[in-house]
N, C-alpha and C positions, 0 to 999 in steps of 0.2 A: 686339680690339677697339678702335674704330675705329665712333661718334659719332658724328651728323650734327646741329648746332644751330642755327637760325636767328634771328637776335643783334633782330629787329623788335619784338617780344617779351618780356616779363617784367618785364612793369606788372600791378598790382591789375588780375584779369578777365579777360587774352589768352592764351590757350587756342592749342597750336601742337605740333606731333609733332617729335617729336624720333626719325631713320632710323638704322637701320646702315647699314654702310661698302656692304652692296647696294643702299642705297637705300631697305629697305622699313622702315616706320612699325615701332616697335619702341618706343615710349615717346609718350605722351602727358599735356603738364605743362595741368593744368587749376588755370588763375587764376580766385581766388573774387572775383569783385564784389560791392562792395553788404556787406563786413565788416566790423567797426572794424579790423582789425588784417590784418595782410597773412598768409594764407592763400592755398596751392596744392597741389594735390594730383599727386603721379608715378603714371599709370596705366599698364598694360597692354593690346594689343589689344584686347581682351575686353572694357573696360570698368575692370578692378577697377584697385579699388583699392593700389598699393602702396606708398605712402609720401604721408605727410603736413607738411608744411611749414605752423608759425605762426609769429609772430609772437608769442615771450613775453612777458605783460602786466608790470606793476612789474619790469623792469630796467635796471639801472642805463646800463650799455650796449649797444645794440643790438643781441637776441638772436634766434636764429630755433633752434623747437627741430620735431626729424624726427621723423615716430612711424610704430611699421610693427602693424597691427591692431589699432589705437584704444594701445596700449602706446608707452610715452617709447621712444626707440634712440636719439637724438643730440641735442648741444647742439652750437653754432657761435654763436660772437662773436668779434671783434677779439680776438685776444692784448694781453692788458693788458702793460706794457716791452717795449714793442717798437718797436727805431727805425723798421721797417718800415713804412708806412701797412696795407699789403697785407701784412698777415698776419693770417691768422687760425688756433681752435682748435676743433679738432672734439673733444668729450668722449662719448666712447660711455658708455650707462649701465652697464656692466661696467667703465669707465673706463679702458679702452681710446681716445688721443688721438691724431688725426690733425691732421697743420699743414699750413696750405694756403698754400703764397707764390708769390707774383713781382707782375706785374700784370693785377689784376683787370677793373680795366678796357679796358685793352685786348684781352683773354682770350689772354693769354698766363699760366699759371699750374698751379704741380704740386700733388701731394697726395701726402704719405707717408708714415707709419708707420714713427718711429722708426730715419729715417734711408733707409727701403725706397721707395723712387717705387712707387705706388700707379695712377697713374692722371698726365696730362697734358691739360692742356687747352691748345689755339692756334687763332691764325685763317691760320696760316702756311701750312696741308694746304690751303685754298682760295682760287680766286679771288673767290668770292666775295665782299660787302665785310661784308652781314649774318650771318654764320655763323662759327661757330668747330667745333674738331674736341675731343670727349672723347676720347680713346686710353685705353684703362683695359693697364693695364698689363700686371698679373697674372691670370692664369687664373682663382685661385683668389678674386679678387675682387671682390664684390660689385655690382655694375653701373650699381644701381637706384643702393645708397647714393651710390657717387661721385657718379653724375649729379647727385643730392639734395642733397648737395656741394656741388659748381660751382655749381649754379642759386644755393643759397644764400650759396656767398662772391660771387659776381657782385650779387647785390643787394643783400647789406648794402655792398657795396663801390659800389652806386650812391648810396645814400638818406644813404653818410658825405656824398661827392661833392657830392650837393644841397643838405644840410643845409651845407656847409661856406663 
């Protein structure tokens, strides 16, 4: 399943829709303004919060927490000791780890579990400059989680780029 994300956003306080391949609204990313830390919510079309994304405070490296129903689901941070600047590790609460690697700022990267491709993020599929797609490769994957991971990886890469 492929989702379309319009890229003019991803700033704190920005809200935007993610559409499915048919152009139907699928998820709303609600950027919460006026907070001390970065906060986003991924909502369904009915406005129900599916995923909360928050910046982890008191962390040596920028870390985002992903929560579902008020419970921790995963953390995402830049991979330690990586020669690649755009390589992130997602650690799910049960211990499963996902790798996110590629060119986050160019919106060209992959999300993998144990060497198996789960999702591909790419601008190549679209002619619109500020648009990229999230292509969920596995049928049994959680689209909301993988979209949240993509949003987090891009956000962390942009913050790192701004601070450099």
